[in-house]
N, CA, C and O atoms as a GROMACS GRO file, in nm:
protein
  480
    1MET      N    1   1.867   0.259   0.195
    1MET     CA    2   1.945   0.297   0.079
    1MET      C    3   1.909   0.438   0.034
    1MET      O    4   1.994   0.511  -0.017
    2LEU      N    5   1.784   0.476   0.054
    2LEU     CA    6   1.745   0.612   0.019
    2LEU      C    7   1.815   0.714   0.109
    2LEU      O    8   1.854   0.821   0.065
    3VAL      N    9   1.829   0.678   0.235
    3VAL     CA   10   1.896   0.768   0.329
    3VAL      C   11   2.044   0.783   0.292
    3VAL      O   12   2.102   0.890   0.311
    4SER      N   13   2.104   0.678   0.239
    4SER     CA   14   2.245   0.688   0.201
    4SER      C   15   2.266   0.788   0.089
    4SER      O   16   2.372   0.851   0.082
    5ILE      N   17   2.168   0.804   0.000
    5ILE     CA   18   2.182   0.904  -0.107
    5ILE      C   19   2.181   1.044  -0.048
    5ILE      O   20   2.256   1.131  -0.093
    6VAL      N   21   2.098   1.067   0.052
    6VAL     CA   22   2.098   1.196   0.120
    6VAL      C   23   2.232   1.217   0.189
    6VAL      O   24   2.286   1.328   0.190
    7CYS      N   25   2.286   1.111   0.247
    7CYS     CA   26   2.418   1.120   0.310
    7CYS      C   27   2.527   1.151   0.207
    7CYS      O   28   2.621   1.225   0.237
    8PHE      N   29   2.515   1.096   0.087
    8PHE     CA   30   2.611   1.128  -0.019
    8PHE      C   31   2.613   1.279  -0.044
    8PHE      O   32   2.720   1.338  -0.060
    9ALA      N   33   2.496   1.341  -0.047
    9ALA     CA   34   2.489   1.485  -0.072
    9ALA      C   35   2.557   1.562   0.041
    9ALA      O   36   2.630   1.658   0.014
   10PHE      N   37   2.536   1.521   0.166
   10PHE     CA   38   2.600   1.590   0.278
   10PHE      C   39   2.751   1.570   0.276
   10PHE      O   40   2.826   1.664   0.298
   11VAL      N   41   2.795   1.449   0.251
   11VAL     CA   42   2.939   1.422   0.245
   11VAL      C   43   3.002   1.498   0.130
   11VAL      O   44   3.112   1.553   0.144
   12GLY      N   45   2.934   1.502   0.017
   12GLY     CA   46   2.985   1.575  -0.098
   12GLY      C   47   3.002   1.723  -0.068
   12GLY      O   48   3.098   1.785  -0.115
   13GLU      N   49   2.911   1.781   0.008
   13GLU     CA   50   2.923   1.922   0.044
   13GLU      C   51   3.039   1.946   0.140
   13GLU      O   52   3.102   2.052   0.136
   14ARG      N   53   3.066   1.851   0.225
   14ARG     CA   54   3.178   1.864   0.318
   14ARG      C   55   3.313   1.845   0.251
   14ARG      O   56   3.411   1.912   0.285
   15MET      N   57   3.317   1.753   0.154
   15MET     CA   58   3.445   1.714   0.094
   15MET      C   59   3.470   1.782  -0.041
   15MET      O   60   3.579   1.768  -0.097
   16GLY      N   61   3.373   1.853  -0.095
   16GLY     CA   62   3.386   1.913  -0.227
   16GLY      C   63   3.504   2.006  -0.236
   16GLY      O   64   3.532   2.082  -0.143
   17GLN      N   65   3.574   2.001  -0.348
   17GLN     CA   66   3.689   2.088  -0.372
   17GLN      C   67   3.644   2.211  -0.449
   17GLN      O   68   3.537   2.212  -0.510
   18SER      N   69   3.728   2.313  -0.446
   18SER     CA   70   3.695   2.435  -0.520
   18SER      C   71   3.782   2.448  -0.646
   18SER      O   72   3.782   2.553  -0.709
   19ALA      N   73   3.855   2.344  -0.681
   19ALA     CA   74   3.940   2.348  -0.799
   19ALA      C   75   3.854   2.345  -0.925
   19ALA      O   76   3.739   2.302  -0.922
   20ALA      N   77   3.913   2.390  -1.036
   20ALA     CA   78   3.842   2.388  -1.165
   20ALA      C   79   3.845   2.245  -1.220
   20ALA      O   80   3.951   2.197  -1.259
   21PRO      N   81   3.731   2.178  -1.223
   21PRO     CA   82   3.727   2.039  -1.268
   21PRO      C   83   3.733   2.029  -1.422
   21PRO      O   84   3.707   2.126  -1.493
   22ASP      N   85   3.767   1.911  -1.469
   22ASP     CA   86   3.776   1.884  -1.612
   22ASP      C   87   3.638   1.846  -1.664
   22ASP      O   88   3.577   1.750  -1.616
   23ARG      N   89   3.588   1.920  -1.762
   23ARG     CA   90   3.456   1.894  -1.819
   23ARG      C   91   3.446   1.757  -1.885
   23ARG      O   92   3.338   1.697  -1.887
   24ASN      N   93   3.556   1.708  -1.938
   24ASN     CA   94   3.555   1.576  -2.003
   24ASN      C   95   3.521   1.466  -1.902
   24ASN      O   96   3.453   1.369  -1.937
   25VAL      N   97   3.567   1.481  -1.780
   25VAL     CA   98   3.535   1.384  -1.675
   25VAL      C   99   3.384   1.386  -1.648
   25VAL      O  100   3.322   1.281  -1.630
   26TYR      N  101   3.327   1.505  -1.645
   26TYR     CA  102   3.183   1.517  -1.623
   26TYR      C  103   3.105   1.444  -1.732
   26TYR      O  104   3.012   1.369  -1.703
   27PHE      N  105   3.143   1.468  -1.855
   27PHE     CA  106   3.070   1.404  -1.966
   27PHE      C  107   3.092   1.253  -1.968
   27PHE      O  108   3.000   1.179  -2.002
   28ALA      N  109   3.211   1.208  -1.932
   28ALA     CA  110   3.237   1.063  -1.928
   28ALA      C  111   3.154   0.996  -1.820
   28ALA      O  112   3.095   0.891  -1.843
   29ILE      N  113   3.148   1.056  -1.702
   29ILE     CA  114   3.071   0.997  -1.593
   29ILE      C  115   2.921   1.006  -1.623
   29ILE      O  116   2.845   0.917  -1.586
   30THR      N  117   2.879   1.112  -1.688
   30THR     CA  118   2.739   1.122  -1.728
   30THR      C  119   2.703   1.010  -1.826
   30THR      O  120   2.596   0.950  -1.815
   31LEU      N  121   2.791   0.983  -1.920
   31LEU     CA  122   2.767   0.873  -2.014
   31LEU      C  123   2.761   0.739  -1.942
   31LEU      O  124   2.678   0.654  -1.974
   32ILE      N  125   2.848   0.720  -1.845
   32ILE     CA  126   2.847   0.596  -1.766
   32ILE      C  127   2.716   0.585  -1.688
   32ILE      O  128   2.658   0.477  -1.678
   33ALA      N  129   2.669   0.697  -1.631
   33ALA     CA  130   2.543   0.696  -1.555
   33ALA      C  131   2.425   0.663  -1.646
   33ALA      O  132   2.335   0.588  -1.606
   34ILE      N  133   2.424   0.718  -1.766
   34ILE     CA  134   2.316   0.688  -1.860
   34ILE      C  135   2.319   0.540  -1.899
   34ILE      O  136   2.215   0.476  -1.909
   35THR      N  137   2.439   0.488  -1.919
   35THR     CA  138   2.453   0.345  -1.949
   35THR      C  139   2.405   0.260  -1.832
   35THR      O  140   2.343   0.156  -1.852
   36THR      N  141   2.432   0.304  -1.712
   36THR     CA  142   2.387   0.232  -1.593
   36THR      C  143   2.235   0.228  -1.586
   36THR      O  144   2.177   0.126  -1.549
   37VAL      N  145   2.170   0.338  -1.620
   37VAL     CA  146   2.024   0.340  -1.621
   37VAL      C  147   1.972   0.241  -1.725
   37VAL      O  148   1.873   0.171  -1.700
   38GLY      N  149   2.035   0.234  -1.840
   38GLY     CA  150   1.998   0.135  -1.940
   38GLY      C  151   2.015  -0.007  -1.889
   38GLY      O  152   1.932  -0.094  -1.916
   39MET      N  153   2.122  -0.029  -1.813
   39MET     CA  154   2.146  -0.161  -1.755
   39MET      C  155   2.037  -0.196  -1.654
   39MET      O  156   1.999  -0.312  -1.641
   40ILE      N  157   1.987  -0.096  -1.583
   40ILE     CA  158   1.880  -0.121  -1.486
   40ILE      C  159   1.757  -0.175  -1.557
   40ILE      O  160   1.695  -0.271  -1.510
   41PHE      N  161   1.721  -0.115  -1.670
   41PHE     CA  162   1.605  -0.163  -1.743
   41PHE      C  163   1.627  -0.303  -1.800
   41PHE      O  164   1.534  -0.384  -1.805
   42ALA      N  165   1.750  -0.332  -1.842
   42ALA     CA  166   1.781  -0.466  -1.894
   42ALA      C  167   1.774  -0.570  -1.782
   42ALA      O  168   1.718  -0.678  -1.801
   43VAL      N  169   1.829  -0.538  -1.666
   43VAL     CA  170   1.824  -0.630  -1.552
   43VAL      C  171   1.680  -0.653  -1.509
   43VAL      O  172   1.642  -0.764  -1.475
   44ARG      N  173   1.602  -0.547  -1.511
   44ARG     CA  174   1.461  -0.561  -1.472
   44ARG      C  175   1.390  -0.657  -1.567
   44ARG      O  176   1.313  -0.743  -1.523
   45ARG      N  177   1.416  -0.642  -1.695
   45ARG     CA  178   1.350  -0.728  -1.792
   45ARG      C  179   1.392  -0.874  -1.774
   45ARG      O  180   1.308  -0.965  -1.778
   46LEU      N  181   1.523  -0.897  -1.752
   46LEU     CA  182   1.574  -1.035  -1.744
   46LEU      C  183   1.553  -1.100  -1.608
   46LEU      O  184   1.518  -1.218  -1.600
   47PHE      N  185   1.574  -1.023  -1.501
   47PHE     CA  186   1.576  -1.083  -1.368
   47PHE      C  187   1.453  -1.054  -1.282
   47PHE      O  188   1.439  -1.112  -1.174
   48VAL      N  189   1.364  -0.967  -1.328
   48VAL     CA  190   1.246  -0.937  -1.249
   48VAL      C  191   1.118  -0.975  -1.323
   48VAL      O  192   1.035  -1.049  -1.270
   49LEU      N  193   1.102  -0.927  -1.444
   49LEU     CA  194   0.976  -0.950  -1.515
   49LEU      C  195   0.955  -1.096  -1.554
   49LEU      O  196   0.844  -1.148  -1.540
   50ARG      N  197   1.058  -1.161  -1.602
   50ARG     CA  198   1.042  -1.302  -1.640
   50ARG      C  199   1.010  -1.391  -1.520
   50ARG      O  200   0.915  -1.469  -1.526
   51PRO      N  201   1.085  -1.381  -1.410
   51PRO     CA  202   1.047  -1.462  -1.292
   51PRO      C  203   0.910  -1.424  -1.236
   51PRO      O  204   0.841  -1.508  -1.179
   52GLU      N  205   0.870  -1.296  -1.252
   52GLU     CA  206   0.738  -1.255  -1.205
   52GLU      C  207   0.628  -1.334  -1.275
   52GLU      O  208   0.531  -1.375  -1.212
   53GLU      N  209   0.645  -1.354  -1.405
   53GLU     CA  210   0.547  -1.432  -1.480
   53GLU      C  211   0.537  -1.574  -1.425
   53GLU      O  212   0.428  -1.630  -1.413
   54THR      N  213   0.651  -1.631  -1.391
   54THR     CA  214   0.653  -1.766  -1.335
   54THR      C  215   0.590  -1.767  -1.196
   54THR      O  216   0.516  -1.859  -1.162
   55LEU      N  217   0.619  -1.665  -1.116
   55LEU     CA  218   0.568  -1.661  -0.979
   55LEU      C  219   0.417  -1.642  -0.973
   55LEU      O  220   0.354  -1.682  -0.876
   56VAL      N  221   0.360  -1.581  -1.075
   56VAL     CA  222   0.215  -1.566  -1.077
   56VAL      C  223   0.148  -1.702  -1.084
   56VAL      O  224   0.050  -1.728  -1.014
   57SER      N  225   0.201  -1.790  -1.170
   57SER     CA  226   0.139  -1.922  -1.185
   57SER      C  227   0.193  -2.024  -1.085
   57SER      O  228   0.122  -2.118  -1.049
   58GLN      N  229   0.318  -2.007  -1.041
   58GLN     CA  230   0.380  -2.101  -0.947
   58GLN      C  231   0.445  -2.024  -0.832
   58GLN      O  232   0.566  -2.006  -0.831
   59PRO      N  233   0.368  -1.978  -0.735
   59PRO     CA  234   0.423  -1.896  -0.628
   59PRO      C  235   0.527  -1.967  -0.540
   59PRO      O  236   0.602  -1.901  -0.469
   60GLU      N  237   0.531  -2.098  -0.545
   60GLU     CA  238   0.625  -2.173  -0.462
   60GLU      C  239   0.757  -2.203  -0.534
   60GLU      O  240   0.842  -2.272  -0.479
   61ASN      N  241   0.775  -2.153  -0.654
   61ASN     CA  242   0.895  -2.178  -0.733
   61ASN      C  243   1.013  -2.102  -0.671
   61ASN      O  244   1.024  -1.980  -0.686
   62ALA      N  245   1.100  -2.175  -0.602
   62ALA     CA  246   1.212  -2.113  -0.530
   62ALA      C  247   1.314  -2.052  -0.624
   62ALA      O  248   1.370  -1.946  -0.594
   63ALA      N  249   1.341  -2.114  -0.736
   63ALA     CA  250   1.439  -2.062  -0.830
   63ALA      C  251   1.393  -1.927  -0.887
   63ALA      O  252   1.473  -1.834  -0.898
   64ALA      N  253   1.266  -1.918  -0.922
   64ALA     CA  254   1.213  -1.792  -0.976
   64ALA      C  255   1.213  -1.683  -0.868
   64ALA      O  256   1.243  -1.567  -0.897
   65LEU      N  257   1.181  -1.721  -0.746
   65LEU     CA  258   1.181  -1.624  -0.636
   65LEU      C  259   1.321  -1.571  -0.609
   65LEU      O  260   1.340  -1.452  -0.588
   66ASN      N  261   1.420  -1.660  -0.610
   66ASN     CA  262   1.558  -1.618  -0.589
   66ASN      C  263   1.607  -1.526  -0.701
   66ASN      O  264   1.679  -1.429  -0.676
   67ARG      N  265   1.569  -1.557  -0.824
   67ARG     CA  266   1.608  -1.474  -0.937
   67ARG      C  267   1.540  -1.337  -0.928
   67ARG      O  268   1.601  -1.235  -0.960
   68TRP      N  269   1.415  -1.335  -0.886
   68TRP     CA  270   1.340  -1.211  -0.868
   68TRP      C  271   1.406  -1.122  -0.762
   68TRP      O  272   1.423  -1.002  -0.781
   69ARG      N  273   1.442  -1.184  -0.650
   69ARG     CA  274   1.510  -1.110  -0.542
   69ARG      C  275   1.646  -1.057  -0.587
   69ARG      O  276   1.681  -0.943  -0.561
   70ALA      N  277   1.723  -1.142  -0.656
   70ALA     CA  278   1.854  -1.101  -0.705
   70ALA      C  279   1.841  -0.985  -0.802
   70ALA      O  280   1.924  -0.893  -0.802
   71GLY      N  281   1.738  -0.989  -0.885
   71GLY     CA  282   1.715  -0.880  -0.980
   71GLY      C  283   1.694  -0.748  -0.909
   71GLY      O  284   1.750  -0.646  -0.948
   72TYR      N  285   1.613  -0.749  -0.804
   72TYR     CA  286   1.591  -0.625  -0.729
   72TYR      C  287   1.717  -0.578  -0.658
   72TYR      O  288   1.743  -0.458  -0.652
   73LEU      N  289   1.796  -0.669  -0.606
   73LEU     CA  290   1.922  -0.628  -0.542
   73LEU      C  291   2.016  -0.561  -0.642
   73LEU      O  292   2.079  -0.460  -0.610
   74VAL      N  293   2.025  -0.617  -0.760
   74VAL     CA  294   2.111  -0.558  -0.863
   74VAL      C  295   2.056  -0.421  -0.906
   74VAL      O  296   2.133  -0.327  -0.926
   75ILE      N  297   1.925  -0.411  -0.919
   75ILE     CA  298   1.865  -0.282  -0.955
   75ILE      C  299   1.897  -0.176  -0.850
   75ILE      O  300   1.932  -0.063  -0.884
   76TYR      N  301   1.887  -0.213  -0.723
   76TYR     CA  302   1.918  -0.117  -0.617
   76TYR      C  303   2.065  -0.079  -0.616
   76TYR      O  304   2.099   0.037  -0.593
   77ALA      N  305   2.152  -0.174  -0.639
   77ALA     CA  306   2.295  -0.145  -0.643
   77ALA      C  307   2.327  -0.050  -0.759
   77ALA      O  308   2.407   0.043  -0.743
   78LEU      N  309   2.268  -0.074  -0.873
   78LEU     CA  310   2.293   0.013  -0.988
   78LEU      C  311   2.232   0.152  -0.966
   78LEU      O  312   2.292   0.252  -1.006
   79SER      N  313   2.116   0.159  -0.903
   79SER     CA  314   2.055   0.289  -0.873
   79SER      C  315   2.142   0.367  -0.776
   79SER      O  316   2.161   0.488  -0.790
   80GLU      N  317   2.194   0.298  -0.678
   80GLU     CA  318   2.282   0.361  -0.580
   80GLU      C  319   2.411   0.411  -0.646
   80GLU      O  320   2.464   0.516  -0.609
   81SER      N  321   2.458   0.337  -0.744
   81SER     CA  322   2.582   0.378  -0.812
   81SER      C  323   2.562   0.507  -0.891
   81SER      O  324   2.656   0.586  -0.903
   82VAL      N  325   2.444   0.531  -0.944
   82VAL     CA  326   2.418   0.657  -1.014
   82VAL      C  327   2.434   0.773  -0.916
   82VAL      O  328   2.496   0.874  -0.950
   83ALA      N  329   2.379   0.760  -0.796
   83ALA     CA  330   2.395   0.864  -0.695
   83ALA      C  331   2.541   0.876  -0.652
   83ALA      O  332   2.589   0.985  -0.624
   84LEU      N  333   2.609   0.764  -0.646
   84LEU     CA  334   2.750   0.765  -0.608
   84LEU      C  335   2.836   0.838  -0.711
   84LEU      O  336   2.935   0.901  -0.675
   85PHE      N  337   2.798   0.830  -0.838
   85PHE     CA  338   2.868   0.908  -0.940
   85PHE      C  339   2.858   1.057  -0.910
   85PHE      O  340   2.953   1.132  -0.933
   86GLY      N  341   2.743   1.100  -0.859
   86GLY     CA  342   2.728   1.240  -0.819
   86GLY      C  343   2.823   1.278  -0.707
   86GLY      O  344   2.881   1.387  -0.709
   87LEU      N  345   2.839   1.190  -0.611
   87LEU     CA  346   2.932   1.216  -0.502
   87LEU      C  347   3.075   1.227  -0.554
   87LEU      O  348   3.149   1.316  -0.514
   88VAL      N  349   3.112   1.138  -0.643
   88VAL     CA  350   3.247   1.142  -0.700
   88VAL      C  351   3.270   1.274  -0.773
   88VAL      O  352   3.374   1.337  -0.758
   89LEU      N  353   3.172   1.315  -0.852
   89LEU     CA  354   3.186   1.442  -0.924
   89LEU      C  355   3.196   1.560  -0.829
   89LEU      O  356   3.272   1.654  -0.853
   90ARG      N  357   3.118   1.557  -0.721
   90ARG     CA  358   3.123   1.666  -0.624
   90ARG      C  359   3.259   1.673  -0.558
   90ARG      O  360   3.313   1.782  -0.537
   91ILE      N  361   3.316   1.559  -0.524
   91ILE     CA  362   3.448   1.556  -0.462
   91ILE      C  363   3.555   1.606  -0.559
   91ILE      O  364   3.655   1.665  -0.518
   92LEU      N  365   3.533   1.581  -0.689
   92LEU     CA  366   3.627   1.628  -0.790
   92LEU      C  367   3.619   1.778  -0.814
   92LEU      O  368   3.704   1.835  -0.882
   93GLY      N  369   3.515   1.844  -0.757
   93GLY     CA  370   3.509   1.989  -0.765
   93GLY      C  371   3.393   2.045  -0.844
   93GLY      O  372   3.387   2.167  -0.864
   94PHE      N  373   3.302   1.965  -0.889
   94PHE     CA  374   3.187   2.016  -0.962
   94PHE      C  375   3.087   2.077  -0.865
   94PHE      O  376   3.082   2.040  -0.748
   95ASN      N  377   3.007   2.172  -0.916
   95ASN     CA  378   2.907   2.242  -0.833
   95ASN      C  379   2.795   2.148  -0.793
   95ASN      O  380   2.770   2.046  -0.856
   96LEU      N  381   2.728   2.188  -0.685
   96LEU     CA  382   2.613   2.110  -0.639
   96LEU      C  383   2.504   2.105  -0.747
   96LEU      O  384   2.438   2.003  -0.764
   97SER      N  385   2.487   2.214  -0.818
   97SER     CA  386   2.384   2.216  -0.923
   97SER      C  387   2.418   2.120  -1.037
   97SER      O  388   2.328   2.074  -1.108
   98GLU      N  389   2.545   2.089  -1.055
   98GLU     CA  390   2.585   1.996  -1.161
   98GLU      C  391   2.569   1.850  -1.118
   98GLU      O  392   2.549   1.763  -1.203
   99VAL      N  393   2.578   1.823  -0.990
   99VAL     CA  394   2.572   1.684  -0.943
   99VAL      C  395   2.434   1.647  -0.887
   99VAL      O  396   2.406   1.529  -0.866
  100THR      N  397   2.350   1.745  -0.861
  100THR     CA  398   2.216   1.717  -0.809
  100THR      C  399   2.136   1.621  -0.897
  100THR      O  400   2.067   1.535  -0.844
  101PRO      N  401   2.143   1.633  -1.032
  101PRO     CA  402   2.069   1.536  -1.114
  101PRO      C  403   2.109   1.390  -1.088
  101PRO      O  404   2.026   1.301  -1.101
  102PHE      N  405   2.233   1.366  -1.052
  102PHE     CA  406   2.277   1.229  -1.022
  102PHE      C  407   2.213   1.180  -0.893
  102PHE      O  408   2.166   1.066  -0.886
  103TYR      N  409   2.211   1.267  -0.790
  103TYR     CA  410   2.147   1.229  -0.665
  103TYR      C  411   1.997   1.204  -0.685
  103TYR      O  412   1.943   1.105  -0.637
  104LEU      N  413   1.932   1.295  -0.758
  104LEU     CA  414   1.789   1.281  -0.781
  104LEU      C  415   1.756   1.159  -0.866
  104LEU      O  416   1.657   1.090  -0.841
  105ALA      N  417   1.839   1.132  -0.966
  105ALA     CA  418   1.815   1.015  -1.051
  105ALA      C  419   1.827   0.887  -0.970
  105ALA      O  420   1.742   0.798  -0.984
  106GLY      N  421   1.930   0.875  -0.888
  106GLY     CA  422   1.945   0.756  -0.804
  106GLY      C  423   1.827   0.738  -0.709
  106GLY      O  424   1.776   0.628  -0.691
  107PHE      N  425   1.785   0.847  -0.650
  107PHE     CA  426   1.671   0.844  -0.558
  107PHE      C  427   1.544   0.804  -0.632
  107PHE      O  428   1.468   0.720  -0.584
  108ALA      N  429   1.520   0.866  -0.747
  108ALA     CA  430   1.399   0.838  -0.824
  108ALA      C  431   1.398   0.694  -0.876
  108ALA      O  432   1.292   0.631  -0.879
  109LEU      N  433   1.513   0.643  -0.917
  109LEU     CA  434   1.519   0.505  -0.966
  109LEU      C  435   1.483   0.406  -0.856
  109LEU      O  436   1.415   0.307  -0.882
  110MET      N  437   1.528   0.434  -0.735
  110MET     CA  438   1.493   0.344  -0.625
  110MET      C  439   1.344   0.346  -0.595
  110MET      O  440   1.284   0.243  -0.565
  111LEU      N  441   1.285   0.464  -0.602
  111LEU     CA  442   1.141   0.474  -0.579
  111LEU      C  443   1.063   0.412  -0.695
  111LEU      O  444   0.961   0.347  -0.673
  112LEU      N  445   1.109   0.434  -0.816
  112LEU     CA  446   1.041   0.382  -0.935
  112LEU      C  447   1.039   0.228  -0.937
  112LEU      O  448   0.940   0.167  -0.975
  113PHE      N  449   1.151   0.169  -0.896
  113PHE     CA  450   1.163   0.024  -0.902
  113PHE      C  451   1.147  -0.042  -0.765
  113PHE      O  452   1.212  -0.143  -0.736
  114ALA      N  453   1.062   0.014  -0.682
  114ALA     CA  454   1.031  -0.047  -0.554
  114ALA      C  455   0.970  -0.186  -0.582
  114ALA      O  456   0.891  -0.200  -0.675
  115PRO      N  457   1.006  -0.287  -0.502
  115PRO     CA  458   0.952  -0.420  -0.529
  115PRO      C  459   0.801  -0.426  -0.512
  115PRO      O  460   0.743  -0.369  -0.420
  116ARG      N  461   0.741  -0.496  -0.605
  116ARG     CA  462   0.596  -0.516  -0.601
  116ARG      C  463   0.568  -0.666  -0.602
  116ARG      O  464   0.641  -0.744  -0.663
  117ARG      N  465   0.464  -0.702  -0.535
  117ARG     CA  466   0.423  -0.842  -0.531
  117ARG      C  467   0.373  -0.883  -0.670
  117ARG      O  468   0.290  -0.814  -0.728
  118PRO      N  469   0.423  -0.994  -0.723
  118PRO     CA  470   0.376  -1.040  -0.854
  118PRO      C  471   0.226  -1.064  -0.855
  118PRO      O  472   0.173  -1.133  -0.767
  119THR      N  473   0.158  -1.007  -0.954
  119THR     CA  474   0.013  -1.023  -0.965
  119THR      C  475  -0.024  -1.076  -1.103
  119THR      O  476   0.051  -1.061  -1.199
  120ALA      N  477  -0.137  -1.136  -1.110
  120ALA     CA  478  -0.183  -1.194  -1.237
  120ALA      C  479  -0.232  -1.091  -1.333
  120ALA      O  480  -0.274  -1.124  -1.444
   0.00000   0.00000   0.00000
């Protein structure tokens, strides 16, 4: 998934337009990306941290393990979507310097929320 973010940057450079983009679109997508980051923290709290507490005391609990795994999958999908917003903006004609924060944020979120083994 990290490699796909790098691919987004390359595809964006190939497909980027030189037209004058609408600044309102940039601000709207930025707001959506910020909301997505907030959703990542909420999903982590609900679907990762709570089952982690259960898994520490009951490592064989299949329901908690499935919820923990699902939480990480959703976190990765949301992190990837932040980078994808950068690709969309680049295709719409925004400069690389304007969309780089989206690529970096998606990449950093994936590294920040790498799965860790539940510990006591």
